[in-house]
C-alpha positions in Angstrom: -22.9 34.4 -7.6 -22.3 30.8 -7.0 -20.0 29.0 -4.9 -18.0 26.0 -5.6 -16.9 24.0 -2.1 -19.4 26.4 -0.1 -18.7 24.4 3.0 -15.1 24.7 2.9 -13.2 27.0 5.4 -11.5 29.9 3.7 -8.8 31.0 6.2 -6.4 33.1 3.7 -8.6 35.8 3.4 -8.2 35.2 -0.4 -10.5 33.7 -2.9 -10.8 33.2 -6.8 -14.1 34.2 -8.6 -14.4 32.5 -11.9 -16.1 34.1 -14.9 -17.7 32.4 -17.8 -16.6 34.6 -20.6 -17.6 34.6 -24.4 -15.0 35.4 -27.3 -12.9 34.1 -29.6 -9.6 36.0 -29.1 -7.7 38.5 -27.6 -4.4 40.4 -28.5 -1.3 38.5 -27.4 -0.3 41.2 -25.3 -3.8 41.8 -23.7 -2.9 41.9 -20.0 -2.8 45.6 -19.6 -6.0 46.3 -21.6 -7.5 43.5 -19.8 -6.8 45.1 -16.5 -7.9 48.4 -17.6 -11.3 46.9 -18.7 -11.7 45.0 -15.1 -10.6 48.2 -13.2 -13.1 50.3 -15.2 -16.0 47.9 -14.1 -14.4 47.7 -10.7 -12.5 50.5 -9.7 -11.5 49.0 -6.2 -9.6 46.3 -8.2 -6.6 48.8 -8.9 -5.5 49.0 -5.4 -7.0 45.9 -3.5 -4.3 44.1 -1.6 -3.7 40.4 -3.1 -5.8 41.2 -6.3 -4.8 39.4 -9.2 -5.8 38.1 -12.5 -5.0 34.8 -13.7 -3.4 34.1 -17.1 -6.0 33.6 -19.9 -6.0 29.9 -21.3 -5.7 29.9 -25.0 -3.1 29.3 -28.1 -1.0 31.8 -29.4 -0.7 32.8 -33.1 1.5 34.4 -35.7 -0.6 37.1 -36.1 -0.3 38.7 -32.4 -3.3 37.2 -31.0 -4.4 34.5 -28.4 -7.0 32.1 -29.5 -9.1 31.6 -26.5 -9.7 28.0 -25.3 -13.2 26.7 -25.9 -14.0 27.0 -22.0 -11.8 29.6 -21.1 -12.5 31.5 -18.1 -11.6 34.8 -16.6 -10.4 34.2 -13.0 -9.8 37.0 -10.5 -8.1 36.5 -7.1 -9.4 38.8 -4.7 -9.8 39.6 -0.8 -12.8 37.9 0.7 -14.0 41.2 1.6 -14.6 42.0 -2.1 -16.4 38.8 -3.0 -20.0 40.6 -3.4 -18.4 43.7 -5.1 -17.4 41.3 -8.1 -20.9 40.7 -9.0 -21.1 43.8 -11.0 -18.6 42.5 -13.6 -21.3 40.0 -14.9 -22.8 40.9 -18.0 -20.1 43.5 -18.8 -18.7 43.5 -22.3 -15.0 44.2 -21.8 -13.0 46.1 -24.6 -9.7 44.3 -24.7 -7.7 46.0 -27.3 -9.6 45.4 -30.5 -11.6 42.3 -29.4 -14.2 42.2 -26.7 -15.1 39.5 -24.0 -18.7 39.3 -22.7 -18.5 38.4 -19.0 -21.1 35.8 -17.7 -21.9 34.4 -14.4 -19.1 34.2 -11.7 -18.6 31.5 -9.3 -16.5 31.8 -6.0 -13.8 29.2 -5.8 -12.2 28.8 -2.3 -8.4 28.6 -2.5 -7.3 24.9 -1.8 -4.2 23.2 -0.4 -2.0 21.3 -2.7 1.4 19.9 -2.0 2.5 21.5 -5.5 1.7 24.9 -6.8 2.9 26.4 -10.0 3.0 29.9 -11.4 2.8 30.1 -15.4 5.1 33.2 -14.8 6.9 35.2 -11.9 8.2 38.6 -12.6 11.8 39.0 -11.6 14.8 41.7 -12.2 17.2 39.0 -12.1 19.4 38.5 -15.3 19.4 34.8 -15.4 18.0 31.6 -13.8 20.5 31.7 -10.9 19.7 35.2 -9.8 16.0 34.2 -10.1 16.3 31.3 -7.7 17.9 33.4 -5.4 15.1 35.8 -5.4 12.7 33.1 -5.1 14.4 31.5 -2.2 14.5 35.0 -0.2 10.6 35.5 -0.9 9.9 32.0 0.3 12.0 32.8 3.3 10.0 35.9 4.0 6.8 33.8 3.8 8.0 31.3 6.2 7.8 28.5 3.3 10.7 25.9 3.3 9.8 24.2 0.2 11.9 23.2 -2.7 11.1 24.6 -6.2 12.1 24.3 -9.7 12.3 27.0 -12.2 11.0 26.8 -15.5 11.1 28.4 -18.7 11.9 32.3 -19.5 8.8 34.4 -19.7 8.4 37.7 -21.3 5.6 40.4 -21.7 4.7 44.0 -22.1 2.4 46.2 -20.1 2.0 49.2 -22.4 5.7 50.2 -23.1 7.1 48.4 -20.1 8.8 45.1 -20.7 8.2 42.2 -18.0 10.4 39.2 -17.7 10.5 36.3 -15.4 10.3 32.5 -15.1 7.7 29.9 -14.9 8.0 28.2 -11.2 6.8 25.3 -9.4 7.0 24.9 -5.5 6.5 21.4 -4.0 6.4 19.3 -0.8 4.1 22.0 0.6 2.2 21.6 3.8 -1.5 22.7 3.8 -0.8 25.9 5.3 2.2 27.1 3.4 0.3 26.1 0.2 -2.5 28.4 1.1 -0.4 31.2 2.2 1.7 31.0 -1.2 -1.4 31.1 -3.2 -3.0 34.3 -1.2 0.5 36.0 -1.2 2.2 35.1 -4.5 5.8 35.9 -5.3 6.8 39.0 -7.2 5.0 42.1 -8.8 2.5 42.5 -11.4 -0.2 40.0 -10.0 -2.7 42.4 -11.7 -1.2 41.4 -15.0 -1.1 37.9 -14.5 2.3 37.4 -12.9 3.1 35.4 -9.8 -0.3 33.6 -9.5 -0.1 30.2 -8.0 -2.5 27.4 -8.8 -2.5 23.7 -7.7 -0.4 21.4 -9.9 0.3 17.8 -10.4 2.7 16.7 -7.4 6.4 16.6 -8.2 8.6 14.4 -6.2 12.3 14.4 -6.0 14.6 11.7 -7.0 16.6 9.8 -4.4 
């Protein structure tokens, strides 16, 4: 398993493993079957602290499928201690609903600080945006992060018979330590289903 930025110090105890994947599409509501396929190959992933699955990149269709981007990757966020264990996922053929994903080589990608982080979706029990912002403020305070944030579009998904709802979220004006901490810890639940995973984004500045 290769590594990007091998000389970079990883102080968070958490890394991303980026796998090549071959496949044309997956079901639109693929998060749970994808997780189940990963856990079948990596049983420890079901309970590992900080473990998460980045949302797959693709385009939705009217037919209940997500067409995967040409260079889509399967990205797992895992504890550093599990880095070598992830190698057993290479070469696997994952059954994701009625579709299959062939997993290629994995590359270690250390978390890198960014002044702005974005999560496509953060799970929330709040009934509206105001309630969500209260939840985010409390979560950031618990992490010792005092940065401004902007909530985005409503997000909805399903995991089996369970509905999951939340919002997109960007946090900006982050210092390096806070940025790494937020990436390592995330906000909200269902990280293994692709919720609450933060990645570097373009810098957002507040207007005067």
